[in-house]
C-alpha positions as a printed Julia matrix, in Angstrom:
104×3 Matrix{Float64}:
  -8.83   22.94  -11.45
 -10.0    21.08   -8.37
 -11.01   18.01  -10.42
  -7.32   17.64  -11.46
  -6.22   17.11   -7.82
  -9.2    14.98   -6.83
  -7.94   11.73   -5.35
  -4.34   12.91   -5.18
  -4.12   12.24   -1.42
  -5.22    8.64   -1.92
  -2.68    8.22   -4.67
   0.08    9.59   -2.62
  -0.68    7.25    0.31
  -0.36    4.47   -2.28
   3.38    5.12   -2.39
   3.74    3.65    1.03
   4.2     0.2    -0.58
   7.15    1.2    -2.68
   8.59    3.29    0.19
   8.66    0.17    2.4
   9.59   -2.57   -0.01
  12.56   -1.26   -1.88
  14.58    0.19    0.95
  13.81   -3.04    3.02
  14.89   -5.26    0.11
  18.19   -3.39   -0.45
  18.83   -3.44    3.28
  18.35   -7.15    3.55
  20.51   -7.77    0.59
  23.23   -5.66    2.03
  22.99   -7.3     5.45
  22.95  -10.83    4.11
  25.84  -10.21    1.72
  27.99   -9.18    4.71
  27.81  -12.77    5.97
  29.66  -14.1     2.87
  33.34  -13.99    2.56
  33.2   -12.84   -1.04
  30.62  -10.21   -0.4
  28.18  -11.64   -2.83
  24.71  -12.84   -2.36
  23.2   -16.12   -3.56
  19.87  -16.67   -5.22
  18.23  -17.95   -2.0
  19.16  -14.8    -0.19
  17.84  -12.69   -3.07
  14.58  -14.59   -3.02
  14.27  -14.36    0.76
  14.9   -10.63    0.75
  12.51  -10.03   -2.01
   9.75  -12.15   -0.39
  10.21  -10.67    3.0
  10.17   -7.12    1.77
   7.05   -7.8    -0.24
   5.14   -9.43    2.61
   5.93   -6.6     4.95
   5.27   -3.89    2.36
   1.84   -5.51    1.36
   0.88   -5.89    5.07
   1.53   -2.18    5.65
  -0.17   -1.02    2.51
  -3.25   -3.28    2.61
  -5.48   -0.8     4.41
  -4.88    1.68    1.94
  -5.92   -0.77   -0.84
  -9.15   -1.49    0.94
  -9.9     2.24    1.19
  -8.99    2.74   -2.47
 -11.22   -0.04   -3.55
 -14.13    1.2    -1.53
 -13.77    4.68   -2.85
 -13.7     3.27   -6.45
 -16.88    1.29   -5.93
 -18.68    4.26   -4.54
 -17.68    6.5    -7.36
 -18.64    3.91  -10.1
 -21.82    2.57   -8.47
 -24.19    5.29   -6.95
 -26.31    2.54   -5.46
 -23.23    1.45   -3.34
 -23.59    4.5    -1.28
 -21.66    6.96   -3.46
 -22.28    9.23   -6.3
 -20.46    9.59   -9.62
 -20.05   13.34   -8.93
 -18.74   13.19   -5.43
 -16.2    11.08   -3.7
 -15.81   10.87    0.01
 -12.53   11.85    1.49
 -10.13    9.07    2.26
 -10.21   10.02    5.98
 -14.0     9.92    5.98
 -13.91    6.41    4.39
 -11.32    5.15    6.84
 -13.69    6.28    9.61
 -16.52    4.35    7.87
 -14.55    1.19    7.69
 -13.58    1.52   11.35
 -17.28    1.87   12.37
 -18.51   -0.93   10.1
 -15.82   -3.56   10.56
 -13.38   -2.41   13.2
  -9.99   -4.02   13.33
  -9.83   -7.77   12.87
């Protein structure tokens, strides 16, 4: 039964991207539509809202993507420091990244 839930925490953290991008996109669209008399929104505003929300969400979610990639490599390649039978916890991997690379 434990194998079914293995990696669930890493997957749940991955939802941060969606949780940031879509509310921000809708909020920007709503705010920018208020500036027009007809209440509509033009293509440039939609593109700007989309790009802005995507950049912010990607910036927020990038650390998770690094951890997820490292965990996948360790699982698939035992010579990379992992084993195909065991996967380190996402918190342990975050600590390892912090020790090795710090914050750039």
